[in-house]
LUMVO-327866 format. One record per residue (C-alpha): residue number from 1; x, y negated, z negated; residue in one letter. Coordinates in Angstrom, 3 decimals, decimal comma. Example, Ala and Ser with C-alpha at 12.3 -4.5 7.8 and 13.67 -1.06 7.14 Angstrom:
# LUMVO-327866
 pos       c1       c2       c3 code
   1   12,300    4,500   -7,800    A
   2   13,670    1,060   -7,140    S
END
This chain:
# LUMVO-327866
 pos       c1       c2       c3 code
   1   27,107   -3,431  -13,449    X
   2   28,127   -7,034  -14,170    X
   3   27,056   -9,267  -11,483    X
   4   29,729  -12,271  -10,966    X
   5   28,076  -14,399   -8,244    X
   6   25,612  -14,305   -5,400    X
   7   25,922  -16,022   -2,097    X
   8   23,410  -16,973    0,406    X
   9   24,293  -17,086    4,159    X
  10   22,231  -18,562    6,717    X
  11   23,427  -16,934   10,026    X
  12   22,885  -17,207   13,766    X
  13   22,691  -13,852   15,569    X
  14   23,252  -14,385   19,385    X
  15   21,865  -11,986   21,848    X
  16   23,510  -10,335   24,740    X
  17   20,835  -11,463   26,972    X
  18   17,395  -13,140   26,733    X
  19   14,550  -11,244   24,987    X
  20   11,203  -13,024   25,028    X
  21    7,673  -12,427   24,037    X
  22    4,482  -14,441   24,082    X
  23    5,270  -16,852   21,357    X
  24    9,173  -17,269   21,771    X
  25   11,840  -17,139   24,405    X
  26   14,826  -15,874   22,326    X
  27   18,586  -16,016   23,061    X
  28   19,333  -15,750   19,306    X
  29   17,674  -15,612   15,905    X
  30   18,305  -17,388   12,493    X
  31   18,299  -14,904    9,764    X
  32   19,481  -15,008    5,996    X
  33   22,092  -12,671    4,464    X
  34   22,546  -12,241    0,603    X
  35   25,770  -10,922   -0,939    X
  36   25,792   -9,846   -4,416    X
  37   29,324   -9,702   -5,905    X
  38   29,950   -7,641   -8,904    X
  39   32,587   -6,252  -11,288    X
  40   35,350   -9,016  -10,661    X
  41   34,796   -8,635   -6,768    X
  42   35,244   -4,924   -6,643    X
  43   31,602   -4,517   -5,456    X
  44   29,650   -6,289   -2,670    X
  45   26,050   -5,618   -1,948    X
  46   24,297   -6,945    1,051    X
  47   20,593   -7,735    1,883    X
  48   18,973   -9,556    4,840    X
  49   15,749  -11,272    5,632    X
  50   14,446  -12,428    8,937    X
  51   12,131  -15,473    8,345    X
  52    9,703  -16,061   10,926    X
  53    7,369  -18,933   10,698    X
  54    4,537  -17,517   12,828    X
  55    4,592  -14,316   10,696    X
  56    5,017  -15,213    7,040    X
  57    5,485  -19,038    7,426    X
  58    9,218  -18,804    6,228    X
  59   12,133  -20,663    7,869    X
  60   15,822  -20,114    7,296    X
  61   15,933  -23,112    5,096    X
  62   12,778  -22,180    3,017    X
  63   13,972  -18,550    2,623    X
  64   17,390  -19,851    1,369    X
  65   15,486  -22,186   -1,161    X
  66   13,438  -19,214   -2,264    X
  67   16,247  -17,001   -2,967    X
  68   18,061  -19,663   -4,952    X
  69   15,016  -20,192   -7,102    X
  70   14,673  -16,370   -7,837    X
  71   18,286  -16,122   -8,771    X
  72   17,892  -18,810  -11,426    X
  73   14,864  -17,321  -12,984    X
  74   15,300  -16,365  -16,753    X
  75   14,689  -12,583  -15,976    X
  76   17,291  -11,971  -13,168    X
  77   19,131   -9,000  -13,647    X
  78   22,813  -10,175  -14,004    X
  79   23,395   -7,070  -16,055    X
  80   22,188   -4,373  -13,502    X
  81   22,418   -0,682  -14,581    X
  82   19,169    0,860  -13,432    X
  83   16,991    0,594  -10,430    X
  84   13,894   -0,116  -12,806    X
  85   15,461   -3,579  -13,338    X
  86   15,100   -4,400   -9,689    X
  87   11,574   -3,199   -9,614    X
  88   10,467   -5,037  -12,613    X
  89   12,047   -8,375  -11,315    X
  90   10,450   -7,942   -7,774    X
  91    7,089   -7,170   -9,402    X
  92    7,527  -10,389  -11,314    X
  93    7,962  -12,487   -8,124    X
  94    5,442  -14,341   -6,147    X
  95    2,603  -12,191   -4,267    X
  96    1,361  -12,956   -0,856    X
  97    3,493  -13,344    2,027    X
  98    5,207  -16,761    1,532    X
  99    8,420  -15,550    0,277    X
 100    8,688  -12,137    1,635    X
 101   11,946  -12,478    3,957    X
 102   13,610  -13,974    0,897    X
 103   12,475  -11,244   -1,416    X
 104   13,567   -8,583    1,238    X
 105   17,067  -10,145    1,474    X
 106   17,678  -10,485   -2,301    X
 107   16,200   -7,126   -3,306    X
 108   18,075   -5,255   -0,705    X
 109   21,349   -6,770   -1,779    X
 110   20,836   -5,708   -5,313    X
 111   19,941   -2,320   -4,254    X
 112   23,058   -2,172   -2,057    X
 113   25,134   -3,351   -5,011    X
 114   23,615   -0,872   -7,412    X
 115   23,862    2,163   -5,076    X
 116   27,688    1,230   -4,597    X
 117   28,333    0,945   -8,362    X
 118   26,895    4,128   -9,072    X
 119   28,167    6,044   -5,974    X
 120   24,569    6,780   -4,539    X
 121   22,696    6,012   -1,338    X
 122   19,807    3,881   -2,098    X
 123   17,583    6,501   -0,534    X
 124   18,005    8,415   -3,950    X
 125   16,040    5,617   -5,810    X
 126   12,739    6,522   -3,878    X
 127   10,227    9,271   -3,950    X
 128   10,829   12,044   -1,603    X
 129    7,406   13,153   -0,728    X
 130    7,395   12,180    2,871    X
 131   11,274   12,276    3,455    X
 132   12,796   13,479    6,666    X
 133   16,377   14,117    7,797    X
 134   16,083   12,359   11,361    X
 135   14,536    9,535   12,818    X
 136   13,252    9,199   16,334    X
 137   12,976    5,466   17,455    X
 138   11,074    4,041   20,386    X
 139   12,344    1,120   22,593    X
 140   10,938   -2,303   23,260    X
 141   10,728   -4,245   26,398    X
 142   10,611   -8,038   26,628    X
 143    8,214  -10,471   28,585    X
 144   10,089  -10,696   31,618    X
 145   10,238  -10,439   35,388    X
 146   10,028   -7,301   37,363    X
 147   13,830   -7,029   38,011    X
 148   14,576   -7,308   34,373    X
 149   11,953   -4,912   33,473    X
 150   13,235   -2,386   36,060    X
 151   16,849   -2,739   34,651    X
 152   15,618   -2,091   30,961    X
 153   13,456    0,831   31,945    X
 154   16,266    2,545   33,802    X
 155   18,626    2,273   30,642    X
 156   15,654    3,520   28,396    X
 157   14,940    6,358   30,749    X
 158   18,628    7,391   30,779    X
 159   18,580    7,480   27,123    X
 160   15,486    9,860   27,235    X
 161   13,557    7,676   25,115    X
 162    9,749    8,004   25,693    X
 163    7,992    5,735   23,194    X
 164    7,812    2,154   24,661    X
 165    6,599   -1,136   23,239    X
 166    5,567   -3,625   25,964    X
 167    5,655   -7,314   25,191    X
 168    2,677   -8,766   27,076    X
 169    1,331  -12,373   27,173    X
 170   -1,423  -14,503   28,586    X
 171   -0,644  -14,052   32,221    X
 172   -2,796  -11,169   33,551    X
 173   -0,936  -10,770   36,906    X
 174    2,404  -10,702   35,048    X
 175    1,133   -8,205   32,511    X
 176   -0,105   -6,040   35,310    X
 177    3,221   -6,283   37,075    X
 178    5,001   -5,129   33,752    X
 179    2,761   -2,100   33,257    X
 180    2,897   -1,295   36,932    X
 181    6,607   -1,395   37,036    X
 182    7,041    0,737   33,819    X
 183    4,585    3,356   35,103    X
 184    6,614    3,517   38,479    X
 185    9,830    4,197   36,600    X
 186    8,436    6,576   33,922    X
 187    5,302    8,020   35,608    X
 188    3,049    9,458   33,011    X
 189    5,950   10,640   31,016    X
 190    5,909    8,085   28,315    X
 191    3,697    6,672   25,398    X
 192    2,804    2,833   25,908    X
 193    1,857    0,522   23,340    X
 194    1,558   -3,106   24,079    X
 195    2,270   -6,079   21,619    X
 196    0,467   -9,240   22,141    X
 197    1,748  -11,513   19,337    X
 198   -1,758  -13,085   18,778    X
 199   -2,028  -14,948   22,096    X
 200   -5,151  -13,472   23,540    X
 201   -8,820  -14,732   22,935    X
 202  -11,830  -12,597   23,552    X
 203  -12,353  -13,560   26,923    X
 204   -8,690  -12,860   27,966    X
 205   -8,860   -9,385   26,069    X
 206  -11,872   -8,380   28,263    X
 207  -10,027   -9,287   31,391    X
 208   -7,239   -6,745   30,380    X
 209   -9,620   -3,980   29,655    X
 210   -9,264   -2,298   33,205    X
 211   -5,331   -2,550   32,746    X
 212   -5,509   -0,811   29,371    X
 213   -7,612    1,767   30,846    X
 214   -5,739    2,294   34,192    X
 215   -2,278    2,569   32,722    X
 216   -2,997    4,871   29,601    X
 217   -2,385    2,169   26,755    X
 218   -2,733    3,995   23,538    X
 219   -2,131    1,168   20,878    X
 220   -2,674   -2,600   21,168    X
 221   -0,588   -4,682   18,581    X
 222   -2,123   -7,738   17,130    X
 223   -4,030   -9,052   20,260    X
 224   -5,714  -11,962   18,443    X
 225   -4,747  -14,401   15,821    X
 226   -5,235  -13,331   12,218    X
 227   -8,845  -13,822   11,289    X
 228  -10,076  -14,351   14,658    X
 229  -13,904  -13,703   14,235    X
 230  -14,098  -11,646   17,708    X
 231  -11,441   -9,278   16,751    X
 232  -14,391   -6,992   15,521    X
 233  -16,164   -6,922   18,955    X
 234  -12,776   -6,154   20,699    X
 235  -11,779   -3,459   18,295    X
 236  -15,262   -1,742   18,653    X
 237  -14,829   -1,821   22,400    X
 238  -11,197   -0,403   22,313    X
 239  -12,328    2,389   19,690    X
 240  -14,890    3,600   22,116    X
 241  -12,312    3,821   24,776    X
 242   -9,955    5,859   22,448    X
 243   -7,563    2,756   21,893    X
 244   -6,087    1,837   18,504    X
 245   -5,817   -1,691   17,435    X
 246   -2,539   -2,424   15,159    X
 247   -2,192   -5,141   12,777    X
 248    1,162   -6,930   12,564    X
 249    0,816  -10,691   11,787    X
 250   -2,397  -10,040    9,917    X
 251   -0,738   -7,506    7,634    X
 252    2,167   -9,015    5,372    X
 253    0,755   -8,042    1,842    X
 254   -1,083   -5,607   -0,098    X
 255   -3,971   -8,017   -0,323    X
 256   -3,823   -8,147    3,447    X
 257   -4,114   -4,433    3,691    X
 258   -7,278   -4,430    1,347    X
 259   -8,948   -6,723    3,605    X
 260   -8,036   -4,766    6,737    X
 261   -9,391   -1,466    5,157    X
 262  -12,690   -3,299    4,014    X
 263  -13,127   -4,675    7,556    X
 264  -12,236   -1,593    9,719    X
 265  -10,950   -3,307   12,707    X
 266   -7,442   -2,159   12,591    X
 267   -6,653    1,459   12,441    X
 268   -2,798    0,970   12,374    X
 269   -0,520   -1,202   10,596    X
 270    3,059   -2,309   11,529    X
 271    5,042   -2,253    8,242    X
 272    8,440   -4,288    8,466    X
 273   10,644   -4,765    5,664    X
 274   11,296   -8,445    5,824    X
 275    7,616   -9,125    6,911    X
 276    6,160   -7,188    3,942    X
 277    8,744   -8,313    1,093    X
 278   11,459   -5,459    0,913    X
 279   11,304   -1,913   -0,042    X
 280    9,278   -2,116   -3,147    X
 281    6,334   -4,077   -1,681    X
 282    6,516   -2,114    1,525    X
 283    6,298    1,314   -0,028    X
 284    3,278   -0,041   -2,090    X
 285    1,534   -0,846    1,046    X
 286    2,412    2,421    2,721    X
 287    1,046    4,227   -0,218    X
 288   -2,102    2,391   -0,026    X
 289   -2,530    3,013    3,801    X
 290   -1,897    6,740    3,145    X
 291   -4,615    6,797    0,505    X
 292   -7,109    5,222    2,764    X
 293   -6,498    7,055    5,715    X
 294   -4,928    4,258    7,705    X
 295   -2,066    5,177    9,977    X
 296    1,098    3,025   10,238    X
 297    4,432    2,599   11,964    X
 298    7,880    1,175   10,659    X
 299    8,695   -1,594   12,710    X
 300   11,589   -4,115   12,867    X
 301   12,060   -7,993   13,623    X
 302   13,435   -8,866   16,908    X
 303   17,099   -9,666   16,141    X
 304   17,955   -7,866   12,973    X
 305   21,614   -7,277   12,275    X
 306   23,144   -3,981   11,099    X
 307   22,057   -4,811    7,389    X
 308   18,353   -4,761    8,081    X
 309   18,838   -1,916   10,700    X
 310   20,320    0,291    7,943    X
 311   17,577   -0,605    5,518    X
 312   15,003    0,095    8,342    X
 313   16,562    3,368    8,739    X
 314   16,121    4,438    5,165    X
 315   12,449    3,261    5,128    X
 316   11,861    5,472    8,265    X
 317   13,650    8,531    6,633    X
 318   11,203    8,064    3,677    X
 319    8,219    8,034    5,974    X
 320    8,012   11,122    8,113    X
 321    4,211   10,374    8,468    X
 322    4,914    7,115   10,402    X
 323    3,189    7,348   14,001    X
 324    6,055    5,297   15,385    X
 325    9,490    3,939   14,314    X
 326   11,024    0,789   15,875    X
 327   14,456   -0,609   15,080    X
 328   18,259    0,068   15,286    X
 329   18,547   -1,920   18,684    X
 330   21,819   -3,410   17,625    X
 331   24,236   -2,502   20,430    X
 332   21,359   -2,999   22,879    X
 333   20,462   -6,563   21,841    X
 334   23,279   -8,318   19,651    X
 335   26,282  -10,069   21,139    X
 336   27,788  -10,006   17,736    X
 337   26,994   -8,125   14,464    X
 338   27,856   -8,252   10,932    X
 339   28,438   -4,695   10,162    X
 340   31,532   -2,659   10,829    X
 341   29,408    0,446   11,760    X
 342   27,200    0,582   14,836    X
 343   23,646    1,127   13,580    X
 344   22,139    1,871   16,868    X
 345   19,780    4,688   17,898    X
 346   21,330    7,201   20,035    X
 347   20,091    9,359   23,022    X
 348   16,275   10,221   22,821    X
 349   15,968    7,360   19,980    X
 350   17,546    9,680   17,600    X
 351   19,214    8,560   14,603    X
 352   20,584   10,207   11,455    X
 353   20,923    8,992    7,827    X
 354   23,966    6,791    7,002    X
 355   26,300    8,378    4,943    X
 356   27,836    6,522    2,067    X
 357   26,622    4,573   -1,118    X
 358   24,321    1,504   -1,141    X
 359   22,906    1,093    2,432    X
 360   25,711    3,118    3,890    X
 361   27,300    0,327    5,926    X
 362   30,270   -2,077    5,420    X
 363   29,761   -5,711    6,262    X
 364   32,894   -7,431    8,111    X
 365   33,799  -10,740    6,393    X
 366   35,236  -12,166    9,459    X
 367   32,046  -11,552   11,371    X
 368   29,775  -13,049    8,471    X
 369   31,974  -16,162    8,338    X
 370   31,872  -16,601   12,095    X
 371   28,139  -16,175   12,253    X
 372   27,544  -18,410    9,256    X
 373   29,863  -21,131   10,569    X
 374   28,209  -24,601   10,364    X
 375   25,520  -23,460    7,927    X
 376   25,431  -24,503    4,242    X
 377   26,255  -21,376    2,213    X
 378   25,031  -21,557   -1,292    X
 379   26,784  -19,427   -4,157    X
 380   25,356  -19,068   -7,576    X
 381   27,532  -17,812  -10,443    X
 382   26,574  -16,006  -13,398    X
 383   25,171  -18,437  -16,058    X
END
């Protein structure tokens, strides 16, 4: 397959309603989309990254610059005929987390284009040791007032989804109200995890212990900042109570996983494609976690378009041993999407493989143009 040119589209994805967490009040997100055009325009492959400054330190602008730099490297596979070329290229890029959203977007676009050129879904390019033919997603609830929480809970209950992630913040009384409201709607018939997004300190965490115990919380995601020295004490306290701490912002790279395994505070990891640098790096992380007896979930970034939702679906299908799967919220969150297909989960959180070559989705050119309007789109032609 001969790649003709690559375009990088910054996009603004608007939400149908506000979705906030402890670090941001969100009405939209800024993501980055890569288009790989090959064989004189007959093939277009797409990838997406969700740069978040509070996760990997990336912005939409820095991710676009990184992609531009990667495309101009001497070993970029302009003649792409085998998936090993993509792996070799990705393995030669920067390690750590500073370019992970950029790597995810570019790698996924190359995989999508290669799959389309060979008539294969990209799931064929990965080991099948833990494959499944169906995904069951959980649902996420924002940091919001009682009325909004009740509305979302009723929708989730109607869909018969029972695994819930609740965004909580610093306000103890608000957090209590959210937990109380969810339990009133669902009773005991749901699996609750809470996501703090790093905003608790040790004293505030201790004030929440009774809530954690009383409302049957099973998992707490990233309660404190990465490298907070008091995480160890809180983790020990929670472990004695049978509650698992899950790392998210602390866990973006394979080096992070090795540090986490050595410390032993976190017993679960949130693996997200954009945060962890795409399929190649995410699956290396998953394999390391499996070998070291650390459980994991396959998560998503708030505001992924159908491109990342489709990619996340494939990663979930490859990981039947994931404790939780989050994602495919397109219909329920986005006002406008880039994909022709609806990649949303169905009743019970159930979702099937996406048929077709590449990612199994088609990107609508008009929607992509509309969502990237006003941004500087960069196109790099074959040298």
